[in-house]
Backbone atoms as SQL, in Angstrom:
CREATE TABLE atoms (id INTEGER PRIMARY KEY, chain TEXT, resi INTEGER, resn TEXT, atom TEXT, x REAL, y REAL, z REAL);
INSERT INTO atoms VALUES
  (1, 'A', 1, 'MET', 'N', 151.954, 201.563, 153.364),
  (2, 'A', 1, 'MET', 'CA', 150.692, 201.001, 153.996),
  (3, 'A', 1, 'MET', 'C', 149.616, 200.945, 153.632),
  (4, 'A', 2, 'LYS', 'N', 148.604, 201.023, 152.608),
  (5, 'A', 2, 'LYS', 'CA', 147.329, 200.945, 151.933),
  (6, 'A', 2, 'LYS', 'C', 147.936, 199.658, 151.524),
  (7, 'A', 3, 'LEU', 'N', 148.230, 199.538, 151.067),
  (8, 'A', 3, 'LEU', 'CA', 148.735, 198.052, 150.352),
  (9, 'A', 3, 'LEU', 'C', 148.589, 196.458, 151.459),
  (10, 'A', 4, 'ARG', 'N', 149.127, 196.947, 152.446),
  (11, 'A', 4, 'ARG', 'CA', 149.143, 196.415, 153.996),
  (12, 'A', 4, 'ARG', 'C', 147.254, 195.996, 153.907),
  (13, 'A', 5, 'ALA', 'N', 147.316, 197.010, 155.042),
  (14, 'A', 5, 'ALA', 'CA', 144.988, 196.811, 155.060),
  (15, 'A', 5, 'ALA', 'C', 144.704, 196.569, 153.852),
  (16, 'A', 6, 'TRP', 'N', 144.733, 197.000, 152.389),
  (17, 'A', 6, 'TRP', 'CA', 143.726, 196.016, 151.258),
  (18, 'A', 6, 'TRP', 'C', 144.414, 194.178, 151.518),
  (19, 'A', 7, 'SER', 'N', 145.551, 194.145, 151.677),
  (20, 'A', 7, 'SER', 'CA', 146.289, 192.426, 151.860),
  (21, 'A', 7, 'SER', 'C', 144.620, 192.455, 153.013),
  (22, 'A', 8, 'PHE', 'N', 145.026, 192.034, 153.720),
  (23, 'A', 8, 'PHE', 'CA', 144.423, 191.697, 155.632),
  (24, 'A', 8, 'PHE', 'C', 143.035, 191.448, 155.596),
  (25, 'A', 9, 'ALA', 'N', 142.444, 192.980, 154.395),
  (26, 'A', 9, 'ALA', 'CA', 140.882, 192.841, 154.707),
  (27, 'A', 9, 'ALA', 'C', 141.016, 191.594, 153.505),
  (28, 'A', 10, 'ALA', 'N', 141.043, 191.730, 152.071),
  (29, 'A', 10, 'ALA', 'CA', 141.669, 190.732, 150.969),
  (30, 'A', 10, 'ALA', 'C', 141.497, 189.286, 151.239),
  (31, 'A', 11, 'ALA', 'N', 143.091, 189.078, 152.624),
  (32, 'A', 11, 'ALA', 'CA', 142.926, 187.335, 153.486),
  (33, 'A', 11, 'ALA', 'C', 141.514, 186.777, 153.596),
  (34, 'A', 12, 'LEU', 'N', 141.168, 188.566, 154.655),
  (35, 'A', 12, 'LEU', 'CA', 139.730, 188.059, 155.445),
  (36, 'A', 12, 'LEU', 'C', 138.326, 187.581, 154.639),
  (37, 'A', 13, 'ALA', 'N', 138.426, 188.123, 153.766),
  (38, 'A', 13, 'ALA', 'CA', 137.135, 188.651, 152.920),
  (39, 'A', 13, 'ALA', 'C', 137.748, 186.909, 152.386),
  (40, 'A', 14, 'LEU', 'N', 138.301, 186.503, 151.951),
  (41, 'A', 14, 'LEU', 'CA', 138.899, 185.219, 150.997),
  (42, 'A', 14, 'LEU', 'C', 138.814, 183.741, 152.011),
  (43, 'A', 15, 'THR', 'N', 139.005, 183.937, 153.418),
  (44, 'A', 15, 'THR', 'CA', 138.641, 183.027, 154.743),
  (45, 'A', 15, 'THR', 'C', 137.344, 183.175, 155.199),
  (46, 'A', 16, 'ALA', 'N', 136.878, 183.816, 154.773),
  (47, 'A', 16, 'ALA', 'CA', 135.184, 183.971, 155.541),
  (48, 'A', 16, 'ALA', 'C', 134.610, 183.343, 154.115),
  (49, 'A', 17, 'LEU', 'N', 135.231, 183.322, 152.338),
  (50, 'A', 17, 'LEU', 'CA', 134.431, 182.529, 152.028),
  (51, 'A', 17, 'LEU', 'C', 134.612, 181.234, 151.241),
  (52, 'A', 18, 'ALA', 'N', 136.530, 181.211, 152.773),
  (53, 'A', 18, 'ALA', 'CA', 136.609, 179.373, 152.086),
  (54, 'A', 18, 'ALA', 'C', 135.713, 178.776, 153.139),
  (55, 'A', 19, 'LEU', 'N', 135.194, 179.175, 154.052),
  (56, 'A', 19, 'LEU', 'CA', 134.360, 178.681, 155.136),
  (57, 'A', 19, 'LEU', 'C', 133.205, 178.439, 154.886),
  (58, 'A', 20, 'PRO', 'N', 132.625, 176.928, 155.088),
  (59, 'A', 20, 'PRO', 'CA', 132.155, 176.159, 155.476),
  (60, 'A', 20, 'PRO', 'C', 130.504, 176.837, 155.875),
  (61, 'A', 21, 'ALA', 'N', 129.611, 177.739, 155.103),
  (62, 'A', 21, 'ALA', 'CA', 128.135, 178.356, 156.344),
  (63, 'A', 21, 'ALA', 'C', 127.652, 176.552, 156.564),
  (64, 'A', 22, 'GLN', 'N', 126.566, 176.511, 158.064),
  (65, 'A', 22, 'GLN', 'CA', 126.384, 176.351, 158.511),
  (66, 'A', 22, 'GLN', 'C', 125.029, 175.869, 157.783),
  (67, 'A', 23, 'SER', 'N', 124.430, 175.028, 157.175),
  (68, 'A', 23, 'SER', 'CA', 123.429, 174.631, 156.473),
  (69, 'A', 23, 'SER', 'C', 122.283, 174.823, 157.695),
  (70, 'A', 24, 'ALA', 'N', 120.876, 174.512, 156.849),
  (71, 'A', 24, 'ALA', 'CA', 120.260, 173.740, 157.615),
  (72, 'A', 24, 'ALA', 'C', 119.526, 172.735, 157.971),
  (73, 'A', 25, 'SER', 'N', 120.428, 172.027, 157.382),
  (74, 'A', 25, 'SER', 'CA', 119.954, 170.292, 157.043),
  (75, 'A', 25, 'SER', 'C', 121.447, 170.105, 158.007),
  (76, 'A', 26, 'ALA', 'N', 122.176, 170.397, 158.409),
  (77, 'A', 26, 'ALA', 'CA', 123.363, 170.312, 159.809),
  (78, 'A', 26, 'ALA', 'C', 122.246, 169.303, 160.838),
  (79, 'A', 27, 'ALA', 'N', 122.566, 168.364, 160.940),
  (80, 'A', 27, 'ALA', 'CA', 122.518, 167.004, 162.226),
  (81, 'A', 27, 'ALA', 'C', 122.467, 168.442, 163.397),
  (82, 'A', 28, 'ALA', 'N', 120.952, 167.747, 164.593),
  (83, 'A', 28, 'ALA', 'CA', 119.889, 167.470, 165.224),
  (84, 'A', 28, 'ALA', 'C', 120.657, 168.420, 166.268),
  (85, 'A', 29, 'ALA', 'N', 121.152, 168.603, 167.023),
  (86, 'A', 29, 'ALA', 'CA', 121.772, 168.955, 168.295),
  (87, 'A', 29, 'ALA', 'C', 120.964, 167.385, 168.748),
  (88, 'A', 30, 'ALA', 'N', 122.185, 166.901, 170.285),
  (89, 'A', 30, 'ALA', 'CA', 121.162, 165.844, 171.075),
  (90, 'A', 30, 'ALA', 'C', 120.263, 165.526, 171.554),
  (91, 'A', 31, 'PRO', 'N', 119.327, 166.326, 172.343),
  (92, 'A', 31, 'PRO', 'CA', 118.112, 166.107, 173.526),
  (93, 'A', 31, 'PRO', 'C', 119.174, 165.611, 174.899),
  (94, 'A', 32, 'SER', 'N', 118.349, 166.000, 175.948),
  (95, 'A', 32, 'SER', 'CA', 119.058, 165.267, 176.660),
  (96, 'A', 32, 'SER', 'C', 118.028, 164.430, 177.142),
  (97, 'A', 33, 'CYS', 'N', 118.878, 162.976, 177.380),
  (98, 'A', 33, 'CYS', 'CA', 118.480, 161.978, 178.464),
  (99, 'A', 33, 'CYS', 'C', 118.111, 162.345, 179.209),
  (100, 'A', 34, 'PRO', 'N', 117.771, 161.679, 181.000),
  (101, 'A', 34, 'PRO', 'CA', 117.734, 161.608, 182.085),
  (102, 'A', 34, 'PRO', 'C', 119.040, 160.840, 182.772),
  (103, 'A', 35, 'ASP', 'N', 120.046, 161.005, 183.494),
  (104, 'A', 35, 'ASP', 'CA', 120.376, 160.691, 184.841),
  (105, 'A', 35, 'ASP', 'C', 119.981, 158.789, 184.367),
  (106, 'A', 36, 'GLY', 'N', 120.771, 158.003, 184.476),
  (107, 'A', 36, 'GLY', 'CA', 120.887, 156.688, 184.324),
  (108, 'A', 36, 'GLY', 'C', 120.075, 155.915, 183.458),
  (109, 'A', 37, 'SER', 'N', 119.225, 156.921, 182.421),
  (110, 'A', 37, 'SER', 'CA', 118.972, 156.147, 181.188),
  (111, 'A', 37, 'SER', 'C', 119.282, 156.450, 179.582),
  (112, 'A', 38, 'ILE', 'N', 119.036, 155.526, 178.337),
  (113, 'A', 38, 'ILE', 'CA', 119.385, 156.264, 177.657),
  (114, 'A', 38, 'ILE', 'C', 118.078, 155.725, 176.590),
  (115, 'A', 39, 'CYS', 'N', 118.803, 157.055, 175.366),
  (116, 'A', 39, 'CYS', 'CA', 117.056, 157.306, 174.699),
  (117, 'A', 39, 'CYS', 'C', 116.966, 156.906, 173.382),
  (118, 'A', 40, 'PHE', 'N', 116.363, 156.353, 172.667),
  (119, 'A', 40, 'PHE', 'CA', 116.734, 155.416, 171.435),
  (120, 'A', 40, 'PHE', 'C', 115.472, 155.225, 170.755),
  (121, 'A', 41, 'TYR', 'N', 116.064, 155.952, 169.416),
  (122, 'A', 41, 'TYR', 'CA', 115.603, 156.673, 168.759),
  (123, 'A', 41, 'TYR', 'C', 115.163, 155.628, 167.326),
  (124, 'A', 42, 'SER', 'N', 114.061, 155.532, 166.631),
  (125, 'A', 42, 'SER', 'CA', 113.984, 154.644, 165.107),
  (126, 'A', 42, 'SER', 'C', 114.400, 155.713, 164.100),
  (127, 'A', 43, 'GLY', 'N', 114.516, 156.849, 164.775),
  (128, 'A', 43, 'GLY', 'CA', 114.825, 158.011, 163.295),
  (129, 'A', 43, 'GLY', 'C', 116.046, 158.836, 163.280),
  (130, 'A', 44, 'GLU', 'N', 116.734, 158.457, 162.723),
  (131, 'A', 44, 'GLU', 'CA', 117.965, 159.435, 162.628),
  (132, 'A', 44, 'GLU', 'C', 118.253, 160.237, 162.960),
  (133, 'A', 45, 'ASN', 'N', 119.000, 161.720, 163.333),
  (134, 'A', 45, 'ASN', 'CA', 118.792, 163.066, 164.557),
  (135, 'A', 45, 'ASN', 'C', 117.063, 163.328, 165.906),
  (136, 'A', 46, 'PHE', 'N', 117.211, 161.894, 166.427),
  (137, 'A', 46, 'PHE', 'CA', 116.588, 161.823, 167.669),
  (138, 'A', 46, 'PHE', 'C', 115.305, 162.032, 167.108),
  (139, 'A', 47, 'ARG', 'N', 114.909, 161.238, 166.358),
  (140, 'A', 47, 'ARG', 'CA', 113.167, 161.107, 165.988),
  (141, 'A', 47, 'ARG', 'C', 112.743, 159.875, 165.612),
  (142, 'A', 48, 'GLY', 'N', 111.271, 159.702, 165.286),
  (143, 'A', 48, 'GLY', 'CA', 110.828, 158.711, 165.184),
  (144, 'A', 48, 'GLY', 'C', 110.502, 158.148, 166.361),
  (145, 'A', 49, 'SER', 'N', 110.150, 156.957, 166.828),
  (146, 'A', 49, 'SER', 'CA', 109.774, 156.627, 167.660),
  (147, 'A', 49, 'SER', 'C', 111.043, 156.059, 168.559),
  (148, 'A', 50, 'SER', 'N', 110.330, 156.069, 169.636),
  (149, 'A', 50, 'SER', 'CA', 111.459, 156.528, 171.229),
  (150, 'A', 50, 'SER', 'C', 111.176, 156.135, 172.735),
  (151, 'A', 51, 'TRP', 'N', 112.427, 155.071, 172.828),
  (152, 'A', 51, 'TRP', 'CA', 112.820, 154.163, 174.102),
  (153, 'A', 51, 'TRP', 'C', 113.038, 154.738, 175.221),
  (154, 'A', 52, 'GLU', 'N', 112.846, 154.676, 175.657),
  (155, 'A', 52, 'GLU', 'CA', 114.270, 154.885, 177.228),
  (156, 'A', 52, 'GLU', 'C', 114.871, 153.798, 178.243),
  (157, 'A', 53, 'TRP', 'N', 115.610, 153.642, 178.327),
  (158, 'A', 53, 'TRP', 'CA', 115.784, 152.125, 178.423),
  (159, 'A', 53, 'TRP', 'C', 116.693, 153.206, 180.316),
  (160, 'A', 54, 'THR', 'N', 116.636, 152.465, 181.615),
  (161, 'A', 54, 'THR', 'CA', 117.222, 152.811, 182.714),
  (162, 'A', 54, 'THR', 'C', 117.969, 151.166, 182.690),
  (163, 'A', 55, 'ALA', 'N', 119.675, 151.888, 182.212),
  (164, 'A', 55, 'ALA', 'CA', 120.373, 151.174, 184.090),
  (165, 'A', 55, 'ALA', 'C', 119.334, 150.554, 184.699),
  (166, 'A', 56, 'ARG', 'N', 118.569, 150.867, 185.984),
  (167, 'A', 56, 'ARG', 'CA', 118.049, 149.771, 186.534),
  (168, 'A', 56, 'ARG', 'C', 117.700, 148.542, 186.729),
  (169, 'A', 57, 'SER', 'N', 116.778, 148.754, 185.274),
  (170, 'A', 57, 'SER', 'CA', 116.154, 147.482, 184.870),
  (171, 'A', 57, 'SER', 'C', 116.580, 146.643, 184.137),
  (172, 'A', 58, 'GLY', 'N', 117.757, 146.428, 184.208),
  (173, 'A', 58, 'GLY', 'CA', 118.840, 145.496, 183.765),
  (174, 'A', 58, 'GLY', 'C', 118.305, 145.207, 182.868),
  (175, 'A', 59, 'TYR', 'N', 119.562, 143.969, 182.219),
  (176, 'A', 59, 'TYR', 'CA', 119.090, 143.865, 180.396),
  (177, 'A', 59, 'TYR', 'C', 117.813, 144.063, 180.432),
  (178, 'A', 60, 'ARG', 'N', 117.737, 144.410, 178.878),
  (179, 'A', 60, 'ARG', 'CA', 116.475, 144.331, 178.653),
  (180, 'A', 60, 'ARG', 'C', 116.694, 143.970, 176.916),
  (181, 'A', 61, 'ASP', 'N', 115.751, 143.246, 175.823),
  (182, 'A', 61, 'ASP', 'CA', 115.570, 143.496, 175.072),
  (183, 'A', 61, 'ASP', 'C', 115.479, 143.976, 174.208),
  (184, 'A', 62, 'MET', 'N', 115.754, 144.771, 172.459),
  (185, 'A', 62, 'MET', 'CA', 115.078, 145.965, 172.604),
  (186, 'A', 62, 'MET', 'C', 113.148, 146.363, 172.338),
  (187, 'A', 63, 'PRO', 'N', 112.832, 146.798, 171.980),
  (188, 'A', 63, 'PRO', 'CA', 110.868, 146.156, 171.395),
  (189, 'A', 63, 'PRO', 'C', 110.986, 146.086, 170.122),
  (190, 'A', 64, 'PRO', 'N', 110.533, 145.991, 169.551),
  (191, 'A', 64, 'PRO', 'CA', 110.440, 145.406, 168.260),
  (192, 'A', 64, 'PRO', 'C', 110.189, 146.699, 168.673),
  (193, 'A', 65, 'ALA', 'N', 110.056, 148.100, 167.414),
  (194, 'A', 65, 'ALA', 'CA', 110.630, 148.760, 166.907),
  (195, 'A', 65, 'ALA', 'C', 111.837, 149.514, 166.248),
  (196, 'A', 66, 'LEU', 'N', 112.258, 149.056, 167.806),
  (197, 'A', 66, 'LEU', 'CA', 114.220, 149.538, 167.398),
  (198, 'A', 66, 'LEU', 'C', 114.818, 148.289, 167.369),
  (199, 'A', 67, 'HIS', 'N', 114.311, 147.180, 167.148),
  (200, 'A', 67, 'HIS', 'CA', 114.801, 145.671, 166.830),
  (201, 'A', 67, 'HIS', 'C', 115.859, 145.826, 165.986),
  (202, 'A', 68, 'ASP', 'N', 116.919, 145.837, 166.049),
  (203, 'A', 68, 'ASP', 'CA', 118.314, 145.901, 165.028),
  (204, 'A', 68, 'ASP', 'C', 117.810, 147.635, 163.763),
  (205, 'A', 69, 'HIS', 'N', 117.117, 148.432, 164.476),
  (206, 'A', 69, 'HIS', 'CA', 116.553, 149.299, 164.161),
  (207, 'A', 69, 'HIS', 'C', 117.114, 150.570, 164.970),
  (208, 'A', 70, 'VAL', 'N', 117.970, 151.040, 164.992),
  (209, 'A', 70, 'VAL', 'CA', 118.184, 151.830, 166.107),
  (210, 'A', 70, 'VAL', 'C', 119.042, 153.035, 165.232),
  (211, 'A', 71, 'GLY', 'N', 118.666, 154.116, 165.235),
  (212, 'A', 71, 'GLY', 'CA', 119.015, 154.601, 164.417),
  (213, 'A', 71, 'GLY', 'C', 119.808, 156.319, 164.169),
  (214, 'A', 72, 'SER', 'N', 119.189, 156.894, 166.473),
  (215, 'A', 72, 'SER', 'CA', 120.144, 157.396, 167.582),
  (216, 'A', 72, 'SER', 'C', 119.817, 156.721, 168.372),
  (217, 'A', 73, 'PHE', 'N', 120.503, 157.738, 169.473),
  (218, 'A', 73, 'PHE', 'CA', 120.958, 157.676, 170.524),
  (219, 'A', 73, 'PHE', 'C', 121.840, 158.072, 171.503),
  (220, 'A', 74, 'VAL', 'N', 121.006, 158.611, 172.151),
  (221, 'A', 74, 'VAL', 'CA', 121.407, 159.340, 173.914),
  (222, 'A', 74, 'VAL', 'C', 121.977, 158.788, 175.023),
  (223, 'A', 75, 'SER', 'N', 122.964, 158.940, 175.460),
  (224, 'A', 75, 'SER', 'CA', 123.207, 158.149, 176.588),
  (225, 'A', 75, 'SER', 'C', 123.279, 158.865, 178.124),
  (226, 'A', 76, 'GLY', 'N', 122.663, 158.827, 179.210),
  (227, 'A', 76, 'GLY', 'CA', 123.213, 158.917, 179.889),
  (228, 'A', 76, 'GLY', 'C', 123.369, 158.762, 180.898),
  (229, 'A', 77, 'THR', 'N', 124.646, 157.240, 180.967),
  (230, 'A', 77, 'THR', 'CA', 124.284, 156.578, 182.140),
  (231, 'A', 77, 'THR', 'C', 125.717, 155.369, 180.793),
  (232, 'A', 78, 'ARG', 'N', 126.433, 154.628, 181.625),
  (233, 'A', 78, 'ARG', 'CA', 126.969, 154.198, 180.830),
  (234, 'A', 78, 'ARG', 'C', 126.560, 152.405, 180.840),
  (235, 'A', 79, 'ALA', 'N', 127.166, 151.414, 179.522),
  (236, 'A', 79, 'ALA', 'CA', 125.845, 150.576, 178.937),
  (237, 'A', 79, 'ALA', 'C', 126.805, 149.620, 178.236),
  (238, 'A', 80, 'CYS', 'N', 125.931, 148.590, 177.512),
  (239, 'A', 80, 'CYS', 'CA', 126.267, 147.982, 176.929),
  (240, 'A', 80, 'CYS', 'C', 125.473, 147.290, 176.174),
  (241, 'A', 81, 'PHE', 'N', 125.705, 148.233, 174.811),
  (242, 'A', 81, 'PHE', 'CA', 124.965, 147.377, 173.397),
  (243, 'A', 81, 'PHE', 'C', 125.352, 145.792, 172.529),
  (244, 'A', 82, 'ILE', 'N', 124.487, 145.655, 172.811),
  (245, 'A', 82, 'ILE', 'CA', 124.220, 143.779, 172.626),
  (246, 'A', 82, 'ILE', 'C', 124.460, 143.498, 170.884),
  (247, 'A', 83, 'ASN', 'N', 123.974, 142.750, 169.999),
  (248, 'A', 83, 'ASN', 'CA', 123.837, 142.082, 168.885),
  (249, 'A', 83, 'ASN', 'C', 123.914, 140.205, 169.120),
  (250, 'A', 84, 'TRP', 'N', 123.084, 139.902, 169.231),
  (251, 'A', 84, 'TRP', 'CA', 123.762, 138.413, 169.443),
  (252, 'A', 84, 'TRP', 'C', 124.371, 137.424, 168.329),
  (253, 'A', 85, 'GLY', 'N', 123.377, 137.325, 167.161),
  (254, 'A', 85, 'GLY', 'CA', 123.897, 137.143, 166.173),
  (255, 'A', 85, 'GLY', 'C', 124.818, 137.423, 164.495),
  (256, 'A', 86, 'PRO', 'N', 125.415, 137.920, 164.483),
  (257, 'A', 86, 'PRO', 'CA', 126.998, 136.895, 165.759),
  (258, 'A', 86, 'PRO', 'C', 127.375, 138.214, 166.552),
  (259, 'A', 87, 'VAL', 'N', 127.673, 137.298, 167.891),
  (260, 'A', 87, 'VAL', 'CA', 128.024, 137.749, 168.988),
  (261, 'A', 87, 'VAL', 'C', 128.758, 138.894, 168.606),
  (262, 'A', 88, 'GLU', 'N', 128.417, 140.036, 169.203),
  (263, 'A', 88, 'GLU', 'CA', 128.954, 141.728, 168.801),
  (264, 'A', 88, 'GLU', 'C', 128.759, 142.723, 170.250),
  (265, 'A', 89, 'LYS', 'N', 129.656, 143.165, 170.809),
  (266, 'A', 89, 'LYS', 'CA', 129.046, 144.147, 171.632),
  (267, 'A', 89, 'LYS', 'C', 129.649, 145.561, 172.098),
  (268, 'A', 90, 'ARG', 'N', 129.111, 146.147, 172.659),
  (269, 'A', 90, 'ARG', 'CA', 129.329, 147.790, 172.179),
  (270, 'A', 90, 'ARG', 'C', 129.684, 148.737, 173.456),
  (271, 'A', 91, 'ASN', 'N', 130.315, 149.172, 173.921),
  (272, 'A', 91, 'ASN', 'CA', 130.459, 149.849, 174.571),
  (273, 'A', 91, 'ASN', 'C', 129.913, 151.421, 174.671),
  (274, 'A', 92, 'VAL', 'N', 128.829, 151.772, 175.928),
  (275, 'A', 92, 'VAL', 'CA', 128.131, 153.219, 175.839),
  (276, 'A', 92, 'VAL', 'C', 128.702, 153.680, 176.754),
  (277, 'A', 93, 'PHE', 'N', 129.187, 155.211, 176.957),
  (278, 'A', 93, 'PHE', 'CA', 129.910, 155.834, 178.416),
  (279, 'A', 93, 'PHE', 'C', 129.191, 157.032, 178.438),
  (280, 'A', 94, 'ASN', 'N', 128.877, 157.411, 179.786),
  (281, 'A', 94, 'ASN', 'CA', 127.711, 158.728, 179.850),
  (282, 'A', 94, 'ASN', 'C', 128.109, 159.604, 178.919),
  (283, 'A', 95, 'ALA', 'N', 127.248, 160.213, 179.118),
  (284, 'A', 95, 'ALA', 'CA', 127.185, 161.410, 177.455),
  (285, 'A', 95, 'ALA', 'C', 127.933, 160.916, 175.332),
  (286, 'A', 96, 'ASP', 'N', 127.592, 160.361, 176.002),
  (287, 'A', 96, 'ASP', 'CA', 127.843, 159.216, 174.233),
  (288, 'A', 96, 'ASP', 'C', 126.196, 159.663, 173.556),
  (289, 'A', 97, 'TYR', 'N', 126.341, 159.993, 172.212),
  (290, 'A', 97, 'TYR', 'CA', 125.313, 160.358, 171.212),
  (291, 'A', 97, 'TYR', 'C', 125.450, 159.812, 170.403),
  (292, 'A', 98, 'ARG', 'N', 124.469, 159.391, 169.351),
  (293, 'A', 98, 'ARG', 'CA', 125.359, 159.034, 167.643),
  (294, 'A', 98, 'ARG', 'C', 123.831, 159.725, 167.077),
  (295, 'A', 99, 'SER', 'N', 123.945, 160.311, 165.665),
  (296, 'A', 99, 'SER', 'CA', 122.168, 161.193, 166.025),
  (297, 'A', 99, 'SER', 'C', 122.276, 160.572, 164.407),
  (298, 'A', 100, 'ARG', 'N', 123.338, 159.767, 164.202),
  (299, 'A', 100, 'ARG', 'CA', 122.913, 158.874, 163.023),
  (300, 'A', 100, 'ARG', 'C', 123.750, 157.492, 163.214),
  (301, 'A', 101, 'TYR', 'N', 122.810, 156.215, 163.731),
  (302, 'A', 101, 'TYR', 'CA', 123.427, 155.269, 163.779),
  (303, 'A', 101, 'TYR', 'C', 123.007, 153.835, 163.281),
  (304, 'A', 102, 'LEU', 'N', 121.780, 153.904, 162.657),
  (305, 'A', 102, 'LEU', 'CA', 121.376, 153.045, 161.531),
  (306, 'A', 102, 'LEU', 'C', 122.255, 151.943, 160.684),
  (307, 'A', 103, 'GLY', 'N', 122.823, 152.820, 160.415),
  (308, 'A', 103, 'GLY', 'CA', 124.172, 152.664, 159.003),
  (309, 'A', 103, 'GLY', 'C', 125.313, 151.185, 159.935),
  (310, 'A', 104, 'ASP', 'N', 124.809, 151.822, 161.174),
  (311, 'A', 104, 'ASP', 'CA', 126.329, 151.196, 161.997),
  (312, 'A', 104, 'ASP', 'C', 125.945, 149.876, 163.237),
  (313, 'A', 105, 'PHE', 'N', 126.486, 150.097, 163.483),
  (314, 'A', 105, 'PHE', 'CA', 125.385, 148.883, 165.178),
  (315, 'A', 105, 'PHE', 'C', 124.231, 148.986, 165.391),
  (316, 'A', 106, 'GLY', 'N', 123.979, 150.564, 165.423),
  (317, 'A', 106, 'GLY', 'CA', 122.169, 150.526, 165.320),
  (318, 'A', 106, 'GLY', 'C', 121.198, 149.137, 163.836),
  (319, 'A', 107, 'GLY', 'N', 122.128, 148.769, 163.265),
  (320, 'A', 107, 'GLY', 'CA', 121.222, 148.578, 162.200),
  (321, 'A', 107, 'GLY', 'C', 121.122, 146.612, 162.318),
  (322, 'A', 108, 'ARG', 'N', 122.235, 146.834, 163.714),
  (323, 'A', 108, 'ARG', 'CA', 122.354, 144.991, 164.398),
  (324, 'A', 108, 'ARG', 'C', 121.574, 144.789, 166.045),
  (325, 'A', 109, 'ILE', 'N', 120.996, 146.096, 166.565),
  (326, 'A', 109, 'ILE', 'CA', 121.087, 146.174, 167.845),
  (327, 'A', 109, 'ILE', 'C', 120.304, 145.374, 168.241),
  (328, 'A', 110, 'ASP', 'N', 120.324, 143.824, 170.076),
  (329, 'A', 110, 'ASP', 'CA', 119.750, 144.109, 169.977),
  (330, 'A', 110, 'ASP', 'C', 118.837, 143.390, 171.579),
  (331, 'A', 111, 'ALA', 'N', 119.624, 143.991, 171.706),
  (332, 'A', 111, 'ALA', 'CA', 119.715, 144.555, 173.272),
  (333, 'A', 111, 'ALA', 'C', 120.893, 145.200, 174.063),
  (334, 'A', 112, 'VAL', 'N', 120.165, 145.687, 175.483),
  (335, 'A', 112, 'VAL', 'CA', 120.852, 146.512, 176.065),
  (336, 'A', 112, 'VAL', 'C', 120.773, 145.860, 177.325),
  (337, 'A', 113, 'GLY', 'N', 122.470, 146.069, 177.581),
  (338, 'A', 113, 'GLY', 'CA', 122.932, 145.877, 179.604),
  (339, 'A', 113, 'GLY', 'C', 123.320, 146.848, 180.517),
  (340, 'A', 114, 'PRO', 'N', 123.330, 146.625, 181.437),
  (341, 'A', 114, 'PRO', 'CA', 123.714, 148.065, 182.388),
  (342, 'A', 114, 'PRO', 'C', 125.670, 147.409, 182.424),
  (343, 'A', 115, 'GLY', 'N', 126.298, 148.787, 182.561),
  (344, 'A', 115, 'GLY', 'CA', 127.484, 149.052, 182.586),
  (345, 'A', 115, 'GLY', 'C', 128.797, 148.731, 181.601),
  (346, 'A', 116, 'ALA', 'N', 129.476, 148.177, 181.890),
  (347, 'A', 116, 'ALA', 'CA', 130.724, 147.216, 181.001),
  (348, 'A', 116, 'ALA', 'C', 130.297, 146.286, 179.815),
  (349, 'A', 117, 'CYS', 'N', 130.655, 146.418, 179.036),
  (350, 'A', 117, 'CYS', 'CA', 130.592, 144.711, 178.125),
  (351, 'A', 117, 'CYS', 'C', 131.619, 143.623, 178.348);
């Protein structure tokens, strides 16, 4: 019986060592963005210059600080991200977010519009 108890304890200890610990450099939790809006940030992890686009404002070109430079975003509505050269569109849904977007479509985004692409 002692061997069995020791084996369980050893397995538990090895499992704890094998699981990665959460580090302080883990991605930041997405902040909230009001319903009907998308919050854009120039930096990763929801930092830097920001802009709140609302679906009721309709189609908008990205402001200069975010044109081809969206580092992260949080969505509170359905929308379409647009790149004009070459034409490429991305559907975004309510509650979508990306903490690191610049190396993806965030490095090409020119505009945003309401609803599906």
